[in-house]
N, C-alpha and C positions, 0 to 999 in steps of 0.2 A: 503495500499500500504505499509506503513512503517513497518507494522507487517513483511509482506512478505519479505521486505528488511532484517530486523532484523534476520529474520530465514533463509535467504539466507547466509549471514555472519556467523552465527552461524553454518550451515552446512559447510560453508568452513573451519573454524576453526577447526570443528570436523574432517573432511576429512583431512585436513594436519596433525594434531595431530596424528590420526589412521594409516595412511600410514607412517609417520615418525618413529613413534614408532616400526611399523612392521619392517621397514628397519633396524633400529637400532638393535632390538632384533633377528633378522634373522641369523647373523653371530654367535650370542651366542648359538642360537639353534641348528643350522647346524653344527657349528665348520668351521674351517678355510682350513683343508684338506680335500675339497669336489672335486667332479667330475667338468669336465668343465659345464656340464650342470646345476648343482645346482648352480655353481658359476655364469653362464649366467641369472639364475634365480633370483640371488642376486642383481645383478648388474640391471635388469629390474626393479627390486622394487627402488632400489637406484635412478635410473636414473627418474622414475615417481615422486618420493617424492621431489627431489631437484628441479624438473621443476616447482614445484607449486609457489616455492619462486620468480624466476624473474617475472612469470606472475602476482601475487600479487603488487609485487613492480612497474610493469609496469603502473598500475593504478593510481599511485601517480603523473605520469607527462603524461597524455594522449595527443596524439598526437605529441610528442615531439620526437627528434632522441633518447632519453633514451627509450622512449616507444618502439620505433622501435628495438633497440637493445634488450631489455631485454624480449619481447615477442616473438622474433624470437629465441632466445635461449631456451625460454619456449617450444614452439611447436616442436623445434628441439630435445629437451630432451624428449619429449613424443613419438617422432618418433623412438629415439635411445631405448627407454624403449620398445617400441613395437618390435623391432630388436632383441633385448637382449633375449626377451622372446621366438620369434619365433628359434633363435639358441638352448634354452634349449630344445624345442621340437624336433627340428633335431637331437640332440645328445640322447634325451631319445627314441625318436619313430622312428628314421632313417631318411634317406635323405627325405625331403618335397619338394613338389612342390612350384614354385613361389618365391624361396629363392632370386633370383636376383631382382625380382620386390619389395619385401618388403625391401631388402637392399637398391635399387634406392631411394625409398621413403624416406630414411633417409636425402638423400640430397636436393630432390626434394621439400620437403614441406618447409623446413626453407629458402632456397633460393628464391623459388617462393613467400613465404610470404614476406619476407623482400623487394623483388622487388615491389610487389604488395601494400605495405604498404599504401600509401596514399589514395587507394581506398578501404573503409571498407569493402563493401560488397563483392567484388571480393575476398580480402585476408581472410576472414573468411570464404567464401565458399570453396576457395583454401585448406586452411589448415584443414577443418574439414572434407571434402569430401576425400581428401586423407589420413587423420587419420583413418577414417572409412574404406577405403579399406584395409589398414594395418590390422584393427583388424579383419575385415572379413576373409582376408587371414590366420590370426593366429588361428581362429576358424576352418577354414578348416583343418589347418596343425594338427589339435587335432586327426583328422579322419584317419583310415587304418594304425594302426603302423606296421612297418617292423622291430621291435626289440621285445625283451621279455617283456621291460616295456610297458605296455599297461592297466593299471587299470583304474577304473571308474572315477579316478580324472581328467583325461582328458577331460572327457564330461562336468564336470563342468567348466574347463577352457574355452572350445569352448561356453557352453552357456554364461558365463560371459561376453566373447569378443564379441558375437554377440549381446548382449544387450548393451554393451559400444558403439558397432559400430553403433548401431539404434539410441541411444541418440545422438551421435556426428553428426550423419547425420543430425538429426533434427535441431541441433544446426547450421548447415552450410546452411539448408535450409531457417531458420529464417534470419539468418545474410544476405544471399546472394539476398534474393526475398522478404523480408519485411523490414518495420522498426520497428519491434517489438523487434529487439535484438541488440541495439545500442552499447551495451557493455558487457563485460563479467559478470558482476554483476546486470544485467538487470533483475529484479523480474518477468520475464515472467513465466507463469506455467510451460511450458516445461524446462526453465532453472532451476527452483526450484526442479524439479522432477529429472533432468539429476543430478543436484548438489547433490541431496540426494542419488541416485544410484551409484553416483560416490564415495562417502563415504564406498557404501556398497559392490559394485561389484569388485572393486581390492583388497579388504581384502578377499573376496570370492575365488578369483582366485588364490591369493597368499597362501592360506590356503590349496586350492587344489592342488598347486605346492609342498607343503610339502608332499603330498601324492605319488608324482612323486619322489620325493627325497626319501622317506621312501622305496618305492618299489625298487628303484634302490639300495638302501644300502642292503635291503634283497636279492636281486639277487646276488649283489657282494659278501655277505657272506656265501651264497648258493655254488656259483661258488668256492670261497676259500675252502669250505669243501669237495668239490669233485675233487680237483685239487692238483696233486703232487707238492709240491713247488721246488723239486729240478730239475725236468725235465719239467714243465709246462704241462704234459699231465694229463690225469685223473687218479685219484688214484682207488683203487679196489672199494671203495663206488661210485664213478663216473661211473666206468666201469659198475658196476651192474645196475645202475640206467639208464644208456642210453643204454646199450647193451641189456639186457632182454627184452625190448619193441621189440627192430628191430628184435631179433630172433621170437619171437611172431609173429610179422608181416610175417618174412619171412615164418613160417610155415603155417600161414594162406593163404598165395599167393602161396606157394609153389616154393618160389624163391630159387635160389643158393645161397649159402653164405659160406665164408671160415673164417678160424680163423687160426691165425699164432700166435704162441707162442715163444718168444725169451728169451735167457739165455746167459748173457755175460760169454765168455768162461775165465776160470782160473782167474775169478774176485778176490777171495782171494788172488791169488798171485800178483795181481795187487797191491791191498792194502798193503801186507806185502812188497813187493819189492820197490814199488815208492810212497807209503805213502796213507793215506785216500783221500787228496785232489786229486791225479791221480784217484783213484776210482771214486771219484763225477765226476771228469772230464769225465770218460768213460761213466757214467750214462747219464750226460747231451749231450754227443755226440749222443749216441743211441736215446735218447727222442727227440734232435733236428731232427735227420734224419727223425724218423716217423712222426714228425710235419710238416716237410719240404715237405715230397714226399707221405702223405696220399692223397687219393681222397677226395672230398668233403663230401660224405656220411660216409667215414670209420671212426671207433672209435678207437684212439690209447690211450693206459693207461700203466702206470707202476703198476703191481698187485703185487709185491713183490720186496725184497731188490735187485736183479739185474734181475728181471724177467719182460717182457714186453709182451702186448697182443696187436695185431692188427684184429679188427673185419672187414671184407670185405663184406658188402650187395652186393648181385648181382654178385658176383665175381665167375666165373667157375675155376675148378682145375687148368687149364694151365695158366690162368691169375695170379691165386694165386703164383704158382711157379716162373713166371717171375717177380713178385712184389717182391718176396723174394730174387730172384738172383740180381734184380736191387738194392735193400738196401743193400745187402752185397757188391757189386761193388763200392757203394757210402761210406761205411763205412771202408773199407781198406785202402783208400787213406789218412785217417785221422789219422792214426798210425804217419805219418811223422811229422804232425804237434803237436801231442800228445807226441811223444816221445817215445812210447811204442806201442807194437801191440794190436788190438783190434779186435775181432771177436766173432760170437756169434753160437750157436747151436739152430735151429728152429724145431719146430713140426708144422705140418700142419693138420688141421682136417677140412673137409667138412660136413656141417649141414645134418643129417640125418632127414627124416619125424618126426616131433613130438618131437624132442630133446630140451631139455633146454640149456640155456647159460652154465650152470654149468657142464652139460653133454659133450658139446663141448669142454669146456676146459681142462675136464679130459682126453680125448681123445688126444687133442692138447699136453697135458702135458706129457702123455705116451711117445708120438711120439717125444718129445723133448729132454726125457731123453735117449730114444734109441739113438738120434742123439749124445748126449755126450758120451754113453758108446761105439760108433761105431767110435770115432776118434775126435768128435767135429768139431766146422767149417763146419758144413753140415745141409741139410734138410731132414728130415724124414717125412713121409707122414703116418698119421693114417689110418689103414685099414676100 
């Protein structure tokens, strides 16, 4: 029995040392300028680490007011840790179900524990059952991602949280319905196993979360590589990367598709007369207009200095003409705010069977230059 007790204390020390070290090292590894998701994951680890301190201290004054206060803070910290991890998953994977339930349990767990403190079996059952529910909901939150961050790391998190939930639930059953778990440091076999896994599973989960942070960083770097910094639209690389599969799909399905190519009129004159800042403003104005008024599946890009493209999947010729007209009507009033006139020449090409994106662009480009030759500020349709 004494050997088991020593083993339990050793496991507890190892657990706290490992988690505390990971909490300290995490900001150094991930940095300070990180996303909300990564910051939430860091805070989850931080809350989990510091929650062990009042839990251990509470055993120095069993049954006293200090015990009630410290152990309540501890279970509240574990609940907060679960909530921060749930927030991280919500930011990485998209909106998650049961968010309100997980958040509500942050308050229910410590409040109920404090109120029920005088009845050991009820308070232990209350805290462990509800913490287990939080963990099961966290595991469920790892499934069915709604965003581009969706790597296998989330399944490691789901497995870890399920295992921790089962162990926590077992502690709750022992404390609520038997006399085999009279204190947190009781050397019951289940508690020894739970303590051992508690030193392992949180580390596994947090290493998996580094995978989520890494995947998020990779996606951010890729998005940066295909985005035009000036306008927020896709750059030419992004235009080709996103547009080519859409054209290929339209060819397979024989769907209608339109491509509008814009060129800001007298752009060099704007730069020469009003300065390059005014030219940048004109670019941003047209880019913002395309972003604001494009449909959900449309692809807008800045493909050259003052040249922009708008790919319109499923769009007929008449609809494309109306879209171009609407964009021009929205751009003209901006001249008042900009302090100089801004307009564009536009070429429109409809996808022909078997055409590539490059081929449609060439026809739209030819039509656009025809619009410029015919007086600018107008639309020309490619034959």
